[in-house]
N, C-alpha and C positions, 0 to 999 in steps of 0.2 A: 570140574567137580560141581555137584549139585549145590545150589545155594538159594537163598531167599532175597529177592531184591524189590525195591519200590521203583517203579518207572512212572514219572509224572511231569507234567509241564506246569510251570509257574510264571507269573508275571514278574516284572522287576520289583514290584512292591509286595510280592509274596502271596498272591491270590492264585488258587488252583481253579477257580471259576469266577465268572462275573456274577452280578446279582440277578435274581429272578430266573432261576433255572426252570426250564419248561421244555415241552416237545418242540416248540418253535425255536427256543434258544437252549440247546442241550448243554452248552458250557456257560450259560448265563449270558446276559446282554454284553456284547462285545467280546465274549470269551472265545469266539472262534480264532482270534489272534493268537491264542496260546498254542493252537495246533497248526498254524500256518506252515511250520517247518515240515509237517507231514504231507501237506497237500499243495503247498505253494500258494501264491497269490496271482492276480492278473499280471502284475509287473515282475514278480520274482518267483521262478520255479524252485523246488527244493534243490539244495546243493548236494553234491555227492556225499558229503559228510552227514547231511541230514538223512539221506537214504540209508547210509551205513548205520546210523544210530537206530533206525527202525528195524533194519535187518538183524542187527545184533540182538535186539529185544526178542524177536520171534525165534531166531535160530537157537538160542540157549534155553528157551522156555518150554516146559512140558505141561504146565497148567497155570491158569490165571485165577486171581481172586479179585472180585469187584464188589461194589455196593449196589443196593437195590435201585437207588436213583439213577446210577450210571446205566444199569440194565434198562430201566423203564424208558429213559429218554434216548438211549442209544440204539436199542434193538430195531426201531423202525428205519434207522439209517444204515444198518450193518449188512443189508442184503440177505439173500436166501441162504448163504452159507454161514451166516453169523459172524463173519469177519475174522474171528480168532483161530478157527481151525483146530481146536483142541478143547479139553475139558475146562470149563469155567465154573467157579464156585461163587455164588451170589450170597453175600451176607445180608440177612434180612429178618425182621420180625413178621413179615407177611409171606408166609410160605405158600408155594404152589407146586404143581407137578413139574417134573423135569421137562425142560424145553430143548428139543433137538432141532438144530438148524444145519442140515448137511453134516459136516465133520465137527461142528461145534455143539457141545452139550452144556447147557446151563443147569446146574444143580443148586437148589435153594436151601440154605442152611441157617438155622437159628442157633448158633453156637458161639462160644468165645473164640477170639483170634487163634489161640493155640490149637484148639480142636479143629477149626477150619483148615489151619495149616497142615495138620496131620493128614486130613483127607486129600488136600491138594498135593502133598508130597507123594502120597501113595499113587495118585493118578499120574504124576509127572515122571515116575520111574527114576532114571538116572539123570534126568534133566532138571532145570531149576524151576522155582515157583516165582511168578511175577505178581506182585500186588499192584493194582492200579487204583483209579479213582472210584468213588470220589474222595474228597479230602477227609471226610469223617472216617471212612474205612481205612484209608492210608494212615491216618493219625493213630488209630487203634494199634496198628502193628508197630509203629514207631514207639508209642508209649509202652507197649509190652516188651520191647527189646527183642523182637523176633526177626529183625532185618539184618542181613549181612552186608548189604550194599544199597546205596541210594544212587539212582540214575535220574538226574534232574535236568530238565530242558528249560532254560530261562528264555522266554520270549521277550523281545525288546519293546515292551508295552507297559504302561502304568494304567492299571484298571481302576484304581481309586477306591473301589469297594467290591465286595463279593465274599467268597469263602476262602479264608486263609488256611494254610496247611499246618503251620507250627505255632498256633496260638496258645495251646493248653498243655504243653509238655510239662511233666512233673519234675524233671531233673535234667542233669547234663548227660549227654551221650557223645562220645568222641568218634570222629571219623578221620580217615586219611584220604586226601585227594589223590586219585590215581590217574585221571586223564581229564583233558579239557579240549574241546574242539569248537571253534566259533565260525558261524556262517551269518549271512545277512538276516536270516529268519530266527536264529536261536543260538545260544551257547550251551553246549552239551557237557555236563559234568558227571563224573563217576566218583563216588566216595565209598571207601571200604571202612567198615566199623572197626574201631580199635578197642582192645581189651583194657587199655590203660591210657591215661591222659599223656599229652605231650610233656616232655621235661621242661620245667620252668627255668628261666635264666637265674643265675645266682643273684641274691638280693645284695644291693649296694649298701654298704654301711657308711654312715657319716663319719668323717675324720674330725 
């Protein structure tokens, strides 16, 4: 069934990117450690579970939503095919013409999250919509209550500073953990949104 999910990598201390994001450091300084599970390191290749997490993201997705900074720093690294292979909607105040890279189409929109989501759902057909980075774009969808699921990949690194994902949430949203898989490079969590809080234990009364 089509749904809307956030797919993002975080450090152990909750950063979605390191400091000083630039073309030289697309994920901020030292932020490449967040995506080591996708590409491996010199000492550790991606595990089968890491590869499965990436395959699951692409196989269920019919359209992506990303932020302008993610596009600006990422597009030089994504190759001639644009990496995504499907429609991508770029949320931005700096509009430009549609950018086509092989099977990947980047459409630039200056709209509220709900409006962008409607466009992405129309493009995705019966597949799901994946919201990706950066943290500012992801946070808008969390705050608007538009996500059905969180797919969070926790990298075993403490960045110390950078851009946090969950700093400014206005209230409580409940999720149910549905799966967890751990490898040397990441722990992959999936959480489904709940419509009501967990039942609280009965209060103890003093005798």
